[in-house]
Z-matrix of the N, CA and C atoms (Angstrom, degrees):
N
C 1 1.483
C 2 1.504 1 112.11
N 3 1.343 2 120.07 1 -25.00
C 4 1.414 3 117.04 2 177.35
C 5 1.545 4 111.53 3 -65.92
N 6 1.398 5 114.44 4 -35.61
C 7 1.485 6 115.13 5 -179.98
C 8 1.499 7 110.00 6 -67.43
N 9 1.359 8 112.57 7 -40.12
C 10 1.439 9 117.20 8 -175.29
C 11 1.499 10 111.46 9 -65.94
N 12 1.310 11 117.61 10 -41.41
C 13 1.519 12 120.92 11 173.80
C 14 1.461 13 110.53 12 -61.28
N 15 1.330 14 115.74 13 -40.91
C 16 1.542 15 120.36 14 -178.94
C 17 1.585 16 108.59 15 -62.08
N 18 1.392 17 113.24 16 -41.49
C 19 1.413 18 115.83 17 -178.06
C 20 1.467 19 112.70 18 -71.50
N 21 1.272 20 120.43 19 -29.17
C 22 1.560 21 125.93 20 177.07
C 23 1.513 22 103.48 21 -69.05
N 24 1.323 23 118.38 22 -52.21
C 25 1.498 24 118.76 23 179.12
C 26 1.517 25 112.71 24 -54.71
N 27 1.385 26 114.54 25 -48.25
C 28 1.457 27 118.49 26 178.66
C 29 1.512 28 113.40 27 -55.24
N 30 1.381 29 111.71 28 -45.26
C 31 1.488 30 115.96 29 179.72
C 32 1.537 31 112.09 30 -62.67
N 33 1.294 32 114.01 31 -39.74
C 34 1.488 33 120.50 32 -179.58
C 35 1.505 34 110.10 33 -62.20
N 36 1.393 35 112.85 34 -40.55
C 37 1.470 36 119.45 35 179.06
C 38 1.502 37 111.94 36 -63.40
N 39 1.370 38 117.93 37 -43.45
C 40 1.423 39 121.78 38 173.56
C 41 1.494 40 115.83 39 -60.49
N 42 1.305 41 116.08 40 -40.82
C 43 1.523 42 122.30 41 175.39
C 44 1.538 43 106.93 42 -61.02
N 45 1.299 44 115.74 43 -49.01
C 46 1.511 45 117.08 44 -176.36
C 47 1.537 46 109.21 45 -61.09
N 48 1.315 47 117.37 46 -43.58
C 49 1.474 48 118.92 47 -178.71
C 50 1.658 49 108.22 48 -63.12
N 51 1.221 50 112.86 49 -38.55
C 52 1.525 51 116.24 50 -177.69
C 53 1.482 52 110.88 51 -67.13
N 54 1.360 53 114.81 52 -37.78
C 55 1.454 54 119.52 53 178.91
C 56 1.505 55 112.36 54 -71.35
N 57 1.422 56 114.35 55 -37.41
C 58 1.456 57 116.35 56 177.15
C 59 1.609 58 109.66 57 -68.87
N 60 1.303 59 119.21 58 -36.14
C 61 1.441 60 120.45 59 177.95
C 62 1.512 61 108.07 60 -65.81
N 63 1.331 62 118.64 61 -38.74
C 64 1.440 63 119.53 62 -178.50
C 65 1.539 64 113.66 63 -68.06
N 66 1.334 65 116.13 64 -41.01
C 67 1.437 66 121.61 65 175.06
C 68 1.473 67 108.51 66 -60.39
N 69 1.355 68 117.95 67 -51.43
C 70 1.480 69 117.08 68 179.08
C 71 1.457 70 114.82 69 -58.78
N 72 1.307 71 118.31 70 -39.39
C 73 1.412 72 123.58 71 179.27
C 74 1.543 73 111.34 72 -62.63
N 75 1.289 74 114.56 73 -46.43
C 76 1.489 75 117.58 74 -175.88
C 77 1.519 76 111.64 75 -74.20
N 78 1.310 77 120.06 76 -10.41
C 79 1.415 78 119.92 77 -174.33
C 80 1.522 79 112.56 78 -68.22
N 81 1.395 80 118.92 79 -21.55
C 82 1.384 81 112.88 80 -176.21
C 83 1.519 82 114.95 81 -170.33
N 84 1.376 83 117.27 82 -15.90
C 85 1.464 84 120.49 83 -174.12
C 86 1.562 85 108.75 84 -69.17
N 87 1.332 86 114.99 85 126.33
C 88 1.399 87 121.94 86 -177.87
C 89 1.504 88 112.57 87 -146.51
N 90 1.317 89 117.89 88 150.83
C 91 1.372 90 121.36 89 -175.26
C 92 1.508 91 114.62 90 -83.76
N 93 1.365 92 119.76 91 145.83
C 94 1.429 93 123.42 92 168.31
C 95 1.517 94 108.00 93 -122.36
N 96 1.298 95 119.66 94 135.97
C 97 1.447 96 119.00 95 177.41
C 98 1.581 97 115.84 96 -109.82
N 99 1.341 98 113.96 97 20.84
C 100 1.462 99 117.06 98 -177.18
C 101 1.434 100 117.17 99 -77.93
N 102 1.259 101 119.81 100 166.76
C 103 1.476 102 126.44 101 -179.11
C 104 1.477 103 109.67 102 -75.60
N 105 1.340 104 118.40 103 146.59
C 106 1.483 105 119.97 104 173.64
C 107 1.448 106 113.64 105 -62.22
N 108 1.397 107 113.15 106 146.31
C 109 1.507 108 116.32 107 -179.47
C 110 1.473 109 107.75 108 -114.92
N 111 1.346 110 119.29 109 157.92
C 112 1.502 111 122.45 110 178.82
C 113 1.486 112 109.81 111 -54.79
N 114 1.320 113 118.17 112 124.96
C 115 1.470 114 121.62 113 176.07
C 116 1.548 115 110.72 114 76.97
N 117 1.237 116 121.41 115 -1.90
C 118 1.486 117 120.86 116 -178.75
C 119 1.522 118 110.22 117 -78.85
N 120 1.316 119 113.88 118 170.78
C 121 1.510 120 121.05 119 -170.87
C 122 1.466 121 110.00 120 -69.78
N 123 1.408 122 119.88 121 -20.54
C 124 1.387 123 121.30 122 -172.68
C 125 1.595 124 111.58 123 -98.64
N 126 1.278 125 113.93 124 0.15
C 127 1.537 126 111.56 125 172.51
C 128 1.575 127 107.54 126 155.43
N 129 1.349 128 113.57 127 -179.10
C 130 1.421 129 118.95 128 -178.31
C 131 1.577 130 106.48 129 -143.56
N 132 1.400 131 112.41 130 171.10
C 133 1.445 132 116.79 131 174.63
C 134 1.495 133 110.27 132 -109.90
N 135 1.285 134 118.46 133 16.90
C 136 1.481 135 122.47 134 177.74
C 137 1.516 136 112.22 135 158.03
N 138 1.291 137 118.51 136 172.74
C 139 1.478 138 123.47 137 -178.59
C 140 1.523 139 110.86 138 81.44
N 141 1.363 140 113.17 139 -162.08
C 142 1.375 141 120.54 140 -174.17
C 143 1.543 142 110.87 141 -64.76
N 144 1.369 143 117.54 142 148.50
C 145 1.490 144 118.45 143 171.23
C 146 1.520 145 113.06 144 -59.42
N 147 1.424 146 118.58 145 147.02
C 148 1.431 147 119.27 146 179.51
C 149 1.455 148 116.78 147 -50.69
N 150 1.339 149 118.45 148 -36.61
C 151 1.467 150 121.03 149 178.04
C 152 1.532 151 115.03 150 -58.35
N 153 1.363 152 114.59 151 -32.74
C 154 1.420 153 123.87 152 -178.39
C 155 1.521 154 115.36 153 -84.31
N 156 1.305 155 115.91 154 -3.96
C 157 1.516 156 120.04 155 -177.14
C 158 1.500 157 108.93 156 -103.24
N 159 1.291 158 116.77 157 143.50
C 160 1.447 159 121.03 158 175.47
C 161 1.499 160 111.14 159 -79.87
N 162 1.296 161 117.53 160 156.72
C 163 1.518 162 121.44 161 -175.73
C 164 1.519 163 107.60 162 -60.07
N 165 1.333 164 120.95 163 -36.32
C 166 1.490 165 118.52 164 -178.81
C 167 1.467 166 111.20 165 -66.46
N 168 1.308 167 116.76 166 -37.15
C 169 1.505 168 118.87 167 177.62
C 170 1.506 169 111.20 168 -67.16
N 171 1.286 170 121.56 169 -40.11
C 172 1.456 171 126.80 170 179.06
C 173 1.548 172 105.57 171 -63.13
N 174 1.302 173 118.69 172 -45.02
C 175 1.442 174 120.14 173 -176.79
C 176 1.538 175 109.47 174 -66.22
N 177 1.267 176 114.19 175 -42.83
C 178 1.517 177 117.98 176 177.89
C 179 1.537 178 112.63 177 -55.04
N 180 1.380 179 113.08 178 -45.70
C 181 1.502 180 119.33 179 178.28
C 182 1.455 181 111.46 180 -59.94
N 183 1.324 182 117.16 181 -42.87
C 184 1.399 183 124.87 182 179.52
C 185 1.484 184 110.94 183 -61.07
N 186 1.305 185 117.26 184 -46.70
C 187 1.527 186 119.49 185 179.05
C 188 1.599 187 109.91 186 -65.02
N 189 1.283 188 112.95 187 -40.92
C 190 1.500 189 112.02 188 173.71
C 191 1.472 190 116.19 189 -59.02
N 192 1.366 191 115.43 190 -41.01
C 193 1.466 192 121.58 191 177.79
C 194 1.519 193 111.52 192 -62.20
N 195 1.372 194 117.53 193 -41.14
C 196 1.371 195 124.17 194 176.58
C 197 1.564 196 111.34 195 -57.10
N 198 1.260 197 111.32 196 -51.60
C 199 1.523 198 119.05 197 -178.25
C 200 1.558 199 108.49 198 -56.85
N 201 1.290 200 117.30 199 -42.69
C 202 1.482 201 123.45 200 -175.28
C 203 1.527 202 106.08 201 -70.69
N 204 1.284 203 119.82 202 -43.15
C 205 1.513 204 123.14 203 -175.27
C 206 1.486 205 106.68 204 -73.21
N 207 1.263 206 125.63 205 -38.22
C 208 1.488 207 126.99 206 -178.73
C 209 1.528 208 106.27 207 -63.20
N 210 1.323 209 119.48 208 -41.13
C 211 1.470 210 124.45 209 176.83
C 212 1.560 211 110.58 210 -65.33
N 213 1.370 212 111.42 211 -39.27
C 214 1.479 213 113.81 212 -177.96
C 215 1.485 214 114.46 213 -70.94
N 216 1.345 215 119.61 214 -29.42
C 217 1.486 216 120.01 215 177.58
C 218 1.491 217 113.55 216 -81.15
N 219 1.336 218 115.51 217 -18.88
C 220 1.476 219 121.79 218 171.74
C 221 1.481 220 110.27 219 -69.94
N 222 1.332 221 113.75 220 -41.49
C 223 1.520 222 120.27 221 -178.43
C 224 1.411 223 112.20 222 -77.88
N 225 1.356 224 119.68 223 -33.32
C 226 1.462 225 124.09 224 175.84
C 227 1.549 226 111.78 225 -137.44
N 228 1.319 227 115.91 226 86.37
C 229 1.457 228 119.55 227 -168.97
C 230 1.501 229 109.12 228 -80.06
N 231 1.363 230 120.22 229 -5.30
C 232 1.467 231 120.06 230 179.17
C 233 1.506 232 115.98 231 -100.58
N 234 1.271 233 115.20 232 14.40
C 235 1.466 234 122.08 233 174.63
C 236 1.477 235 112.41 234 -91.15
N 237 1.383 236 113.93 235 104.97
C 238 1.504 237 118.20 236 -178.08
C 239 1.510 238 113.85 237 -61.88
N 240 1.359 239 116.92 238 -38.76
C 241 1.371 240 121.23 239 -172.47
C 242 1.597 241 111.10 240 -68.71
N 243 1.291 242 112.29 241 -34.96
C 244 1.489 243 116.99 242 177.99
C 245 1.558 244 108.86 243 -68.97
N 246 1.274 245 119.16 244 -39.44
C 247 1.379 246 120.14 245 175.74
C 248 1.511 247 115.83 246 -65.67
N 249 1.366 248 116.13 247 -32.15
C 250 1.424 249 120.57 248 172.32
C 251 1.494 250 114.66 249 -68.46
N 252 1.391 251 113.45 250 -40.81
C 253 1.542 252 115.81 251 175.45
C 254 1.497 253 110.77 252 -63.82
N 255 1.407 254 117.28 253 -38.72
C 256 1.458 255 116.72 254 174.97
C 257 1.449 256 115.39 255 -62.97
N 258 1.374 257 117.06 256 -39.51
C 259 1.446 258 120.69 257 175.47
C 260 1.524 259 110.88 258 -63.44
N 261 1.289 260 118.92 259 -39.61
C 262 1.457 261 121.58 260 173.27
C 263 1.527 262 115.34 261 -59.56
N 264 1.312 263 114.22 262 -38.11
C 265 1.483 264 114.92 263 179.76
C 266 1.522 265 110.16 264 -75.02
N 267 1.245 266 115.99 265 -32.10
C 268 1.521 267 119.44 266 174.13
C 269 1.559 268 110.21 267 -66.28
N 270 1.364 269 114.30 268 -39.20
C 271 1.471 270 119.89 269 175.77
C 272 1.535 271 107.96 270 -57.56
N 273 1.321 272 119.25 271 -50.66
C 274 1.442 273 121.53 272 -176.14
C 275 1.466 274 116.82 273 -66.62
N 276 1.393 275 114.93 274 -19.60
C 277 1.517 276 119.65 275 -179.77
C 278 1.586 277 108.97 276 -105.58
N 279 1.367 278 116.47 277 13.56
C 280 1.402 279 120.92 278 170.22
C 281 1.628 280 110.82 279 62.14
N 282 1.288 281 109.17 280 47.80
C 283 1.521 282 115.94 281 174.51
C 284 1.535 283 110.97 282 -123.15
N 285 1.310 284 115.15 283 71.67
C 286 1.438 285 122.33 284 -169.88
C 287 1.542 286 115.66 285 -59.58
N 288 1.297 287 117.43 286 -33.18
C 289 1.463 288 120.18 287 -178.68
C 290 1.527 289 109.15 288 -69.04
N 291 1.297 290 115.52 289 -43.48
C 292 1.539 291 119.94 290 175.28
C 293 1.433 292 111.61 291 -66.36
N 294 1.329 293 118.97 292 -38.83
C 295 1.425 294 122.77 293 176.40
C 296 1.531 295 113.05 294 -62.33
N 297 1.372 296 116.24 295 -42.59
C 298 1.422 297 121.25 296 173.14
C 299 1.534 298 115.74 297 -55.55
N 300 1.354 299 113.51 298 -45.52
C 301 1.454 300 119.17 299 177.53
C 302 1.562 301 113.07 300 -62.99
N 303 1.352 302 114.38 301 -41.09
C 304 1.432 303 117.31 302 -176.98
C 305 1.543 304 113.43 303 -70.12
N 306 1.421 305 114.46 304 -43.56
C 307 1.474 306 118.69 305 178.85
C 308 1.547 307 108.64 306 -67.49
N 309 1.294 308 117.45 307 -33.23
C 310 1.472 309 115.57 308 179.66
C 311 1.483 310 114.24 309 -68.54
N 312 1.364 311 115.69 310 -34.28
C 313 1.540 312 119.76 311 175.80
C 314 1.495 313 107.11 312 -71.15
N 315 1.315 314 121.90 313 -38.25
C 316 1.432 315 120.78 314 171.90
C 317 1.496 316 115.55 315 -52.46
N 318 1.371 317 111.94 316 -47.09
C 319 1.429 318 115.20 317 -174.43
C 320 1.492 319 112.53 318 -77.95
N 321 1.360 320 117.87 319 -18.70
C 322 1.461 321 119.50 320 173.77
C 323 1.542 322 112.66 321 -69.56
N 324 1.316 323 113.61 322 -25.66
C 325 1.515 324 120.30 323 179.39
C 326 1.511 325 109.29 324 -87.08
N 327 1.320 326 119.24 325 -47.46
C 328 1.508 327 125.47 326 177.48
C 329 1.523 328 105.65 327 -125.32
N 330 1.350 329 120.50 328 92.29
C 331 1.455 330 120.37 329 177.64
C 332 1.530 331 113.38 330 -71.08
N 333 1.355 332 114.32 331 156.19
C 334 1.395 333 122.60 332 164.93
C 335 1.516 334 114.10 333 83.93
N 336 1.357 335 119.71 334 23.16
C 337 1.425 336 119.86 335 171.85
C 338 1.516 337 110.46 336 -80.16
N 339 1.320 338 120.09 337 113.00
C 340 1.463 339 118.86 338 -172.39
C 341 1.506 340 113.52 339 -64.06
N 342 1.373 341 115.09 340 -35.44
C 343 1.495 342 120.03 341 179.11
C 344 1.502 343 111.79 342 -64.88
N 345 1.251 344 118.63 343 -40.89
C 346 1.493 345 123.42 344 176.92
C 347 1.448 346 108.71 345 -68.53
N 348 1.341 347 120.67 346 -45.41
C 349 1.388 348 125.22 347 178.43
C 350 1.549 349 111.60 348 -57.51
N 351 1.341 350 117.16 349 -41.80
C 352 1.453 351 121.41 350 178.20
C 353 1.488 352 111.95 351 -63.72
N 354 1.346 353 118.72 352 -41.34
C 355 1.386 354 122.99 353 -176.76
C 356 1.580 355 111.17 354 -71.64
N 357 1.375 356 110.90 355 -34.85
C 358 1.494 357 116.54 356 172.19
C 359 1.466 358 113.11 357 -59.55
N 360 1.385 359 114.03 358 -41.67
C 361 1.515 360 118.46 359 177.10
C 362 1.493 361 112.37 360 -62.03
N 363 1.377 362 117.64 361 -39.13
C 364 1.410 363 123.39 362 177.83
C 365 1.516 364 109.83 363 -60.16
N 366 1.333 365 117.96 364 -43.52
C 367 1.463 366 124.28 365 178.50
C 368 1.429 367 110.88 366 -64.69
N 369 1.362 368 119.64 367 -44.12
C 370 1.447 369 120.03 368 176.80
C 371 1.591 370 113.05 369 -61.26
N 372 1.304 371 117.06 370 -36.10
C 373 1.441 372 121.30 371 172.65
C 374 1.536 373 109.56 372 -63.77
N 375 1.289 374 120.35 373 -46.73
C 376 1.433 375 121.00 374 -178.29
C 377 1.487 376 111.88 375 -67.85
N 378 1.322 377 120.73 376 -23.70
C 379 1.395 378 128.15 377 178.18
C 380 1.524 379 109.31 378 -82.89
N 381 1.227 380 121.50 379 1.88
C 382 1.465 381 126.17 380 -177.65
C 383 1.549 382 114.07 381 75.69
N 384 1.346 383 120.34 382 30.36
C 385 1.429 384 122.18 383 176.66
C 386 1.517 385 108.31 384 -121.03
N 387 1.364 386 118.55 385 72.29
C 388 1.465 387 117.84 386 -179.13
C 389 1.517 388 118.84 387 -62.24
N 390 1.283 389 115.17 388 -31.60
C 391 1.473 390 119.22 389 -179.93
C 392 1.555 391 109.81 390 -64.46
N 393 1.370 392 114.13 391 -41.59
C 394 1.465 393 118.24 392 178.29
C 395 1.589 394 106.49 393 -70.46
N 396 1.216 395 119.66 394 -32.77
C 397 1.437 396 120.38 395 179.71
C 398 1.527 397 113.93 396 -63.47
N 399 1.396 398 112.90 397 -47.55
C 400 1.481 399 116.25 398 173.61
C 401 1.504 400 111.67 399 -62.01
N 402 1.367 401 121.75 400 -40.94
C 403 1.378 402 120.29 401 -179.89
C 404 1.521 403 114.48 402 -63.22
N 405 1.288 404 113.26 403 -33.86
C 406 1.432 405 121.14 404 -179.73
C 407 1.596 406 109.75 405 -71.24
N 408 1.339 407 116.52 406 -41.32
C 409 1.426 408 118.13 407 175.99
C 410 1.488 409 109.18 408 -63.81
N 411 1.373 410 118.60 409 -35.88
C 412 1.498 411 118.72 410 178.92
C 413 1.466 412 111.17 411 -64.57
N 414 1.416 413 116.20 412 -34.24
C 415 1.500 414 119.26 413 177.18
C 416 1.532 415 110.48 414 -64.20
N 417 1.332 416 119.38 415 -38.31
C 418 1.376 417 123.26 416 177.18
C 419 1.517 418 111.99 417 -64.54
N 420 1.339 419 116.30 418 -36.25
C 421 1.480 420 119.22 419 178.97
C 422 1.473 421 113.26 420 -76.53
N 423 1.406 422 115.25 421 -24.96
C 424 1.456 423 117.15 422 175.29
C 425 1.589 424 112.51 423 -67.34
N 426 1.342 425 109.42 424 -32.85
C 427 1.550 426 116.33 425 -179.23
C 428 1.524 427 107.73 426 -80.26
N 429 1.404 428 115.71 427 -43.07
C 430 1.459 429 120.19 428 -179.42
C 431 1.579 430 111.18 429 -134.89
N 432 1.324 431 112.98 430 90.53
C 433 1.508 432 118.23 431 -169.39
C 434 1.505 433 115.43 432 -53.12
N 435 1.318 434 114.01 433 -27.95
C 436 1.502 435 115.31 434 -173.96
C 437 1.492 436 109.44 435 -103.86
N 438 1.277 437 119.85 436 24.34
C 439 1.572 438 120.39 437 -178.70
C 440 1.455 439 109.99 438 -73.42
N 441 1.311 440 118.01 439 104.83
C 442 1.459 441 123.72 440 -165.58
C 443 1.550 442 112.43 441 -65.68
N 444 1.378 443 118.99 442 -44.35
C 445 1.425 444 123.43 443 177.11
C 446 1.514 445 110.67 444 -52.05
N 447 1.339 446 117.90 445 -48.29
C 448 1.467 447 116.94 446 -178.09
C 449 1.522 448 113.02 447 -66.00
N 450 1.315 449 114.45 448 -35.62
C 451 1.508 450 117.77 449 179.28
C 452 1.518 451 106.81 450 -66.63
N 453 1.316 452 121.98 451 -44.11
C 454 1.413 453 122.86 452 -177.46
C 455 1.513 454 112.29 453 -62.32
N 456 1.371 455 109.65 454 -46.05
C 457 1.516 456 114.81 455 -174.32
C 458 1.514 457 109.69 456 -66.52
N 459 1.319 458 116.04 457 -39.35
C 460 1.455 459 121.86 458 179.29
C 461 1.506 460 110.86 459 -50.27
N 462 1.417 461 112.44 460 -48.66
C 463 1.458 462 117.25 461 -176.17
C 464 1.551 463 109.10 462 -65.86
N 465 1.303 464 119.70 463 -36.34
C 466 1.481 465 124.66 464 178.64
C 467 1.462 466 109.99 465 -58.71
N 468 1.313 467 115.39 466 -48.79
C 469 1.512 468 120.36 467 -174.21
C 470 1.513 469 109.05 468 -71.01
N 471 1.315 470 115.53 469 -44.16
C 472 1.490 471 117.15 470 177.27
C 473 1.526 472 114.20 471 -56.28
N 474 1.319 473 111.97 472 -41.12
C 475 1.561 474 113.75 473 -177.60
C 476 1.461 475 114.54 474 -81.75
N 477 1.358 476 115.87 475 -44.79
C 478 1.466 477 119.71 476 -175.78
C 479 1.436 478 115.19 477 -79.22
N 480 1.331 479 117.37 478 -42.03
C 481 1.436 480 120.65 479 -172.56
C 482 1.531 481 114.15 480 -97.92
N 483 1.311 482 118.59 481 -31.97
C 484 1.453 483 122.01 482 -173.52
C 485 1.599 484 110.42 483 -109.69
N 486 1.285 485 119.30 484 -7.10
C 487 1.464 486 121.17 485 178.70
C 488 1.543 487 112.52 486 63.57
N 489 1.359 488 120.94 487 26.91
C 490 1.372 489 123.75 488 -177.77
C 491 1.598 490 106.12 489 -101.40
N 492 1.277 491 116.37 490 78.22
C 493 1.458 492 124.11 491 -165.86
C 494 1.588 493 107.09 492 -66.55
N 495 1.337 494 117.89 493 -45.35
C 496 1.452 495 116.99 494 -177.77
C 497 1.497 496 113.51 495 -67.41
N 498 1.279 497 116.39 496 -35.00
C 499 1.489 498 121.41 497 177.24
C 500 1.513 499 110.37 498 -65.99
N 501 1.333 500 116.45 499 -38.85
C 502 1.431 501 123.70 500 176.04
C 503 1.493 502 111.86 501 -60.28
N 504 1.396 503 113.07 502 -47.94
C 505 1.453 504 118.14 503 175.98
C 506 1.468 505 116.34 504 -58.07
N 507 1.353 506 114.06 505 -42.09
C 508 1.495 507 122.69 506 174.74
C 509 1.516 508 113.02 507 -58.25
N 510 1.290 509 114.75 508 -40.44
C 511 1.473 510 120.71 509 -177.27
C 512 1.556 511 109.56 510 -64.54
N 513 1.377 512 114.74 511 -44.13
C 514 1.397 513 121.43 512 178.49
C 515 1.511 514 116.30 513 -65.12
N 516 1.412 515 109.68 514 -37.67
C 517 1.513 516 116.74 515 179.68
C 518 1.470 517 107.01 516 -68.11
N 519 1.331 518 118.96 517 -38.00
C 520 1.475 519 118.84 518 179.05
C 521 1.544 520 110.20 519 -68.96
N 522 1.369 521 116.12 520 -27.13
C 523 1.470 522 117.14 521 174.79
C 524 1.542 523 110.55 522 -66.68
N 525 1.311 524 117.75 523 -41.28
C 526 1.416 525 124.15 524 -179.82
C 527 1.517 526 115.08 525 -61.49
N 528 1.401 527 112.52 526 -29.25
C 529 1.478 528 117.65 527 175.08
C 530 1.486 529 110.92 528 -68.08
N 531 1.320 530 113.55 529 -36.14
C 532 1.492 531 117.28 530 -179.81
C 533 1.602 532 110.76 531 -77.08
N 534 1.305 533 112.87 532 -37.09
C 535 1.520 534 118.64 533 -177.02
C 536 1.513 535 108.98 534 -145.33
N 537 1.228 536 119.44 535 90.67
C 538 1.494 537 120.77 536 -176.88
C 539 1.602 538 111.29 537 -58.30
N 540 1.327 539 118.34 538 -22.13
C 541 1.436 540 117.14 539 179.89
C 542 1.529 541 114.43 540 -98.43
N 543 1.326 542 115.23 541 14.13
C 544 1.475 543 120.13 542 -175.44
C 545 1.475 544 109.06 543 -57.08
N 546 1.416 545 113.43 544 145.06
C 547 1.403 546 121.91 545 179.40
C 548 1.587 547 110.98 546 -137.39
N 549 1.391 548 109.51 547 153.37
C 550 1.462 549 113.41 548 -179.28
C 551 1.540 550 111.49 549 -75.19
N 552 1.318 551 117.79 550 179.48
C 553 1.533 552 121.62 551 -177.02
C 554 1.504 553 109.82 552 -57.85
N 555 1.338 554 119.11 553 -29.52
C 556 1.477 555 117.34 554 -176.72
C 557 1.545 556 115.68 555 -94.37
N 558 1.345 557 110.28 556 8.73
C 559 1.503 558 120.72 557 178.81
C 560 1.545 559 113.43 558 89.86
N 561 1.231 560 118.42 559 0.97
C 562 1.536 561 120.27 560 178.29
C 563 1.538 562 108.17 561 -69.50
N 564 1.296 563 114.73 562 127.92
C 565 1.537 564 115.90 563 178.23
C 566 1.524 565 109.45 564 -65.43
N 567 1.364 566 114.00 565 141.50
C 568 1.478 567 116.68 566 -179.95
C 569 1.444 568 112.35 567 -60.74
N 570 1.389 569 118.53 568 -37.19
C 571 1.429 570 121.49 569 178.63
C 572 1.452 571 111.39 570 -59.90
N 573 1.370 572 120.25 571 -35.08
C 574 1.500 573 119.68 572 172.42
C 575 1.480 574 115.52 573 -69.48
N 576 1.358 575 114.44 574 -29.33
C 577 1.433 576 115.75 575 179.86
C 578 1.497 577 111.60 576 -72.93
N 579 1.398 578 115.60 577 -28.70
C 580 1.454 579 119.28 578 176.22
C 581 1.524 580 111.30 579 -69.18
N 582 1.395 581 112.26 580 -41.31
C 583 1.409 582 115.57 581 178.37
C 584 1.572 583 114.13 582 -65.29
N 585 1.300 584 114.87 583 -37.75
C 586 1.469 585 121.57 584 175.66
C 587 1.564 586 108.44 585 -62.85
N 588 1.398 587 115.50 586 -42.15
C 589 1.367 588 119.27 587 -178.43
C 590 1.512 589 112.10 588 -61.14
N 591 1.307 590 114.10 589 -42.42
C 592 1.527 591 122.28 590 176.90
C 593 1.453 592 109.08 591 -60.98
N 594 1.362 593 118.93 592 -42.42
C 595 1.465 594 121.50 593 -178.65
C 596 1.544 595 109.31 594 -67.36
N 597 1.339 596 116.74 595 -41.04
C 598 1.437 597 118.39 596 -179.99
C 599 1.495 598 110.95 597 -65.41
N 600 1.310 599 117.49 598 -38.27
C 601 1.468 600 120.61 599 179.67
C 602 1.547 601 109.86 600 -66.64
N 603 1.293 602 113.66 601 -31.62
C 604 1.551 603 118.29 602 -179.34
C 605 1.529 604 111.10 603 -75.04
N 606 1.368 605 117.39 604 -21.24
C 607 1.441 606 121.81 605 -178.96
C 608 1.521 607 111.97 606 -82.17
N 609 1.437 608 115.56 607 -14.41
C 610 1.444 609 116.56 608 -176.39
C 611 1.527 610 112.51 609 -78.26
């Protein structure tokens, strides 16, 4: 009996850890599908590798990029790519309202880019507008039904921000139909996330 009780306690511990990991994961991790920007966290077009740069230097390069891009869109306001790059720079510097404006202008010039729509949805979420975020992810999926980042992010916002657990589960199940091996940003398989979500729901 002692071994049995120990096994039950150990299993409960593992479940508790899994639930804690799930809660932490769903609190804010979300995908972005944008292109890397000069000096940004996702890569550079030259110079020292990101890991060799200090945070202050990266921030300075981003601010310089923003100044250049703001000037560029004033000189040529009909260039969708430049608006997208400006939105990406605002994204990296945590300026969601400005990023929303830049991405919206890019999409007004060239509508229907699923990657830009996905990043716009991320910025709506960061700006505290989860309903708009989900609607924007849906727009991306209308254009590109199998766009995995939008499907994943939709589930995150539905669960974490809107409390729509079943809709979140459905979004991730649809993602698995597109890619059975899909994983979250930290490498966690989506199938495991669904299992942990079910476990967490059962604990309530």
